[in-house]
N, C-alpha and C positions, 0 to 999 in steps of 0.2 A: 554779348559780354559774358565771359565765364564767371561762375559764382564760387565763392569760397566761404566756408563756415568755420567758426572757432568754438571750441569748448575748453574752458579753463578751470582747472582744479587748483586748490591750495590758496596761497597767500596773495596779498596785494602786489607783491613784486611780480608774481606770475601774471596777474591781470595786466599790469603795466606792460610787460613784455608781449603779451598777446595783442594788446592794442597797438604796440609799436610794429609788430609783424603785420597786422592788418593794414597799417599805413603803407607798408612796402607793397602789399598786394594792390591797394588802391592806386598807388603811383604807377603800377604796371597795367592798369586797365581792368582790374578785376572788381566785381561787385561783391560786397560783404553781405551775407545773408544769415538768417537765423539757423542755428544748428539743427533744429527739428525739420527744416525744409530741405528739399532736394538740392544738392550742390554738386559742383564738379570736383571740388577739393574740400577735404575736411582736415583741419589741424587741431589735434588734441594736445593741449599744453598740460603736462602731467605733474603730479605731486607724488612724493615718496616719503613723506614725513612719518606715516604710519603704515602698517600692513593694510588697513582699511582704505587709505588713500591710493595705495598701489592697486588694490582690487577694483576700486572705482575707476581708476585709469584704464584698466583692461576692459572693464564693462563698457566704457564710452568708446573705446577703439572698435569693439565689436558692433556697437550700436551704429556707428558711422557707416560701417560696411553694410548693415541691414537697410539703412535708409536709402542708400544708393550703391548697389553692388559694383557699379561701373566707375565709381568715383575714386580719385587718388586720395590716399589717407597718409597724413604725415603725423608722426608722434614726436613731440619735443619735450624738453624740460628735465626735471630731476629724475623721474622714473626712467626716462629714456637714457639718461646719463649713466645710471647705475645698472640697468637691466636690459641693455640693448639686445643681447643674445636672446633673452626670453621674448622680447617684443618682436624680434625678427621672425619668430616662428608662429606668430599670430596671423592667420590668413587675412589677406587684404591690405597689409601694411606695406606701403611703398617707400616711405622715407623715414629715417630715424635720425634725429638731431638732438644732442644733449643740451648742456647749458652753455655752449659756445657755438658760434657760427649761425645763430638765429638770423643774422642779417643776410645770410645766403639762402634763406628758406625758399624764396620764389624760384631762384635758379635751380636749386636741388630738385624741387618738385617737377619743374618743367623738363629737366634732364631725365628724371625717372620716367615720366610719361612718354617722352620721345624714344627712350631706349627700351622701354618695357622691362625695366629691371629695378630691383630693390636697391636703394642707396642707404648705407649706414655711415653717417658723418658724426662719429663720437670719438673724441680724443681724451687723453689723460688730462683731466681738468686740474690736477694738483700742480702741474707745471705752468699753468697760465698765470701771467703777471700783469696783464693789461685789462682795463675796463672796456667791455664791448658795448658800443653804442649801436643799437639795433636800428633805430630810426629816430627822427627828431621828436615825434609826437608820441606820448605815452598815454597813460590812463586818464580819462576825463570822467569824472563822477559828479553828475549834476552841477553843482556850483564849485566843487573842489577838484583840483587837479593833483594827481600823484606824480611826484618827480623823483625818479630813481637816481641816486647819486653814488651808490656804493654796491659792491658785489663781494660775495665770499665771506667766510668765517674761519678763524683760527683757534676757536676755543675748545672744541671737541668735548662738549658735555656728554656724559656717558650714555644718554638715551637718544642722542640726536645724530641723524644721518647727513644733515645739511653740509657740514664741512667736506664730506666725501663727494657730495653731489654738486656743490657750488665752487669748491676750490678755495684757495687762499684769498685774503682781503685784497681787493682792487678798488681804487677810488676814481671817480669820474673827474676829469679836469674841471677846475672851478669856472673857467671861462665858458665851457660848454654848458654847465649848469645855469649860469647867468643868462646865456643866450636863450635857452629853452624857457626859462622863467619870464623873460621879457616878451617872448611870443605868447605865452599863456596870458600875461596881463593884457596884451593887445587883443586877444580873443575874448576878453571880458571876464576871465576867472579872477575871483577876488581872494581865494584861499588856495595856498599850495601846501601839500603834505609831503614832507621829505621822507623818502623810504629807501630801504636797502636791506640786505641780509643781516648785517651787523653794523647798523648806522653809526654807533658811537666810535667805531674804529676808523671812521673816515679820515683819510690823510696819513694814516700810519705807514702806508706803503710808498709814499712819495719820498724821493731822494732829498728834496728840499724840506727838511724837517721844520716843524713849526706851523704848518698849515693845519688848522683845526676846524672842526665842525662849526665852532662859534664864528669863525671868519666867513664861512659860507652863509650862515643865517644872517649875519650882520649885513653882508652885501645884498642879499635878497631883500632885506627889510627896506632898502633904499629904492627899490624899483617902483616907479609910479604905477599905481593901480593895484598893487598887491597889498591887500588890507589885512591879511592874516597869513601867518606861517605856522604850521603845525609839524610836529615830528611824529613819526611812527615809533615803534618799540625801541627802547634804549636801555642799556644795562645800568644798574645802580651805581657801580663804582666808576663809571664813565661820566657821571654827573658830578664833576668836581666843583669846589667852591668858586673857582674862577669862571667856569662855564655857566653856572647858575647865576652868578652875579652879573655876567655879561648879558645873558638872556633876559634877566629881570629889567634891564634898562631899555629893552626894545619895545616900543609901544605897540607893534603889530605881531608880537610873538604870542601865540595862544598858551594860556596857563593850563596846560594839560600834558601830563607825562604818562606814557604807558611803560611801566617798569616791570619786567617779568620777575616774579618771586619764585615760582615753581614749587617751593615748599617753605613752610614756616618753622621747620625743624632743622637744627644744625646737622644732626647725624644724617638726615636724608640729603641735605644739600651737599654734604661731603661725598656721599655715594653717587650723587648726580654730577660731581666734579664742577660745581657751580662757582667756586672760588670766592665766596663771600660768606659772612655769617649773618644771622638775623639781626644781631646788634649793629653791624655795619649798614645793613639795609635800612633799618629804622632810623639810624643817625642821618642818612642821606635824605630820607623823606622829611624828617624834622627840619633839616637845613633848608630844603626847598620851600616848605611851608612858611618858614621864617621870612623868606624873600618874596614869596607870592602867596599871601594869605587865602586867596580865592582859588588856589590851584586844585585841579582834579588829578588824583593819582589812581590809575587803573592798572590791573595786573593780570598775569597768567598764573594758573596753579595746576599742577599735575597731581592727581590723587591715585593711590594704589601703586606707587612705585615699588619695585621688588623689595620685600622685607619690611614695608611700612607697617609698623605695629599700630594698635589702637592709640597708644600713648603718643606716638609720633604724629598721627593724624590729629589728635586732640591739641597737640602743641601748635600745629599749623592753623587749626580753627581759631584757637585763642590768639595767636599772633595776628591773624587777619583782623579779628575784632579790635585788637589793640591799636593797630596801625590805622584802622578806619579808611580802607580803600573806598573809592567811590563806585567801583564796579570790578567784578571778577570775570575772567574767562576761564572756565573749568574744563580740564581735559582728563579723562580716565587714561591711565598709562596704557600705551600700546607698544609692545616690543617691536623693534625694527631690526631685521636681520643685518648683521654687519656692525652693530654697535655693542659696546661692552655690556650695557644694561640688558640686552637680549639674552645674555648668558648667565645673568645673576640668579642666584637661588631664591627660594621662598617667594614665588609669584603670588599675587593677591587674587583671590577669587573674583570673578566677574560681579557676583551679587554684592560683594563688599565694596568694590569700586563704584558700583551704581549707587549704593547707599551713601557713600561718602560724597559722591558727586552731587546728589540731591541735597544733602545738608549744606554744601558750600553754595549751591545755586540759590537756595532759600536765603542764606546769609547775604549773598550778593544783592538780592532784591531789597533786603532790609537796609543794607549799607547805602545802596544807590538812592533809595527814597529819603534816608536820613540826610544824605549830602544835599539833595535838592531842597530839602526843607529849610536849610540854612539861608536860602536866597529868596524865600517868599517875601513879597512886598518890595523887593529891590527892582530897580530899572536897569536892564542889561541890554547889550547889543546882540542881536540875533542875525545870523546869515540864513535867510530862508531858502530852502532847496526845492520844494515841490508843493503843489496843491494836493492835499490828501482828501478833501471833500469840497463841496461847493463853497467858494470864498474862504476856505480854511487852509492854512499853510503850515508846513512843518519845517523847522530849521534847528540850528545848533548855536549855542553860545560859544564863546572862545574857550571856556573850560568844559566843553563837551557835554552840556546838558541839552536834552531834546526839549524843544518848546513848540507848542501848537498855539496858533492865534488866528483870529478871523479878521478879514479885511476885504473891503470892496475893491481895493487896489490890487493889481497883480504884483505879488511880493517875490516872485521867482528871481533868485540871484540878487536880492536886494538886502542890504544891511539896514536894520531898523531898531530903534529903541523900543523895548517891550517891558512893561511892568508885570512881574510874575504874580499871579493871583491864586493859583490852585496847584496842588501837588497830587497828581494821580499816581496809580501804581506803575505807570510806564513813562510818564512825561510831565512837564510843567505846562499849565495853561496860562497864557499871557494876554495882555491887552496892549495893542500897538499904540504907541504915543504919536499924536499928530502935531 
């Protein structure tokens, strides 16, 4: 049985797509093996969000060829979409596929092997108008399953290459979403995480206007066996009153929103082309908390954007404190060729970006612990994911707090009521109710 190995860089959408491609190989009789092991075929699913991710993509392409010089190497994803010419010159690359036609990956590789020639299957993604369903099964993560329902982005933030790599917004037909979710429930998954490149724009491309993300979540909430529905990243202004009101009425919707901020300073947001102000962002957070008092709000922040003064960074730091996020994902700005931000003047020194990153990471730890502290003594429902020590299990609450608890019973993939007893720097310690 021929063996195929995958290496995936970047976001959860990429991981979902890698798992879907792996399913295609399994259906054709291939064995999936670890990337570090000798394989007949290597598939590198690339990322191109930053120059560093592009460099890492090239590094893994060359590593695959070193592990087995006789193997076929396929390069797919965002970096392949944008830099197919550059990749074609890397020795050992046999197939290049962008962010379309991943469903043809097995045929393309087999054709390349048979003909002993390189195949480049990259088209102009800006003209694509339909959602590509690669395979029916996507990313399975312990007890949670990621379900991709949307592709593409139309926003063109000044620092972001994704609209160029992924193309315009395309939404997955709702019946296809429901069908996969039903299969996930039958497989025993209790939590579904809806994901996409720009999730909040789901349905905007459909001719029959009116289909909204809320309808998708509402229909998913009625599937027997699905105990939790979580959303990945979603933009602040897409969280309308009607949307939040509707979600708040669903008993199995997780009270956790990841809302990218990127900067807490209006002048920086304007340079980023983010299309909202800090006042608008804060108002949305306050509305959500009014409907879901236990909600967790996590966010992304970019530090060191071109021209970011100390005063602008201080404004961001103060705004984050004011909003009281429950966790930050901090990213030092990395210019990406082809974006407006890459040409902006006044770049920030690496040392300054590192200093600002460290400050926000320290703030994040403080905010996260403060958020968890509010729930000490409460009894909450935890979905346990894995055993981390002998008879000790780790899981997540609906509002995305990590909880560790001991039990003589196997808690893997089980929902249990847990009384929260201790707040450590990393997680809550709980006692399982019997």
